N, C-alpha and C positions, 0 to 999 in steps of 0.2 A: 908654605909648609902646611898651613891650616887647610888649604884646598886639597892637598894630598891626603891628609888625615881624613877629611870628609869623604873623599872619593874612595878610600880604602874601607871606610865604615859603610858606605853605600854598597860596595861590592860584597862585603861580608853580610850585610843585611839581605841582599838579594840571594846570596847562597843559603841563608837560613830560611828565607821564604820558599825557595825551591825545595829544600829538605822537608819543610813542613808540608808542602804540597804532595811530595812523594810519600810521606808518612800517612797523610790523609787518604791518598789513593790506595796505599797498601792495606790500610785497615778496612777500607770500603770494599776492596776486591777479594780479600781472603777472609775466611771465617775462622777467626782465632778463638781459642778458649778464653774464658774470663780471667784466668790467672795471669795472663801476660799483660803488662802495662800498655796502655794506648798512647799514641802521640809520639813526640820526638824522644829520642834517647836522652838519658841524663846528661852525658857530656855535651851534647849539642845544646841542650837547654841552658846549661851553665855558661857556655860560651856566649849564647844570646844575651843572658843577663849581664855578663861582663861587658859586652859591647854597649848595651843599653846604659849601664852605669857610667862607662867612659864617655859616652856621648852626652848624657845629661850633665855630668860633671864639667865637661869641656864647654858646653853651652852656658851653664850657669856661672862659671867663672870668667867667661869672656874669651877663653882661649880658642874656641871654635865659634863659627857663626859669621854674621855680617860684620864688616869692618866699619 
C-alpha cells in the first residue's frame, strides 16, 4: 500500500512539474502586462503544497518510505 501511495505521489509530482514547465514557457513566450500574476495558478500551487505536506508527514511518521 505504501508503494502505491508513493507511486501516486510521484505521478502527481510529475504532473505539477509539467504544469510548472508549461507556466514557465507561457510566461516566456507571451508578453503579459505586469498586473497578471506569474507562475502557477493558485489552486495548482495549493495542491502542490498539500502533496508536499502529505509526503513529509508520511515520511516523518514512518508510514511512507523504506521498510
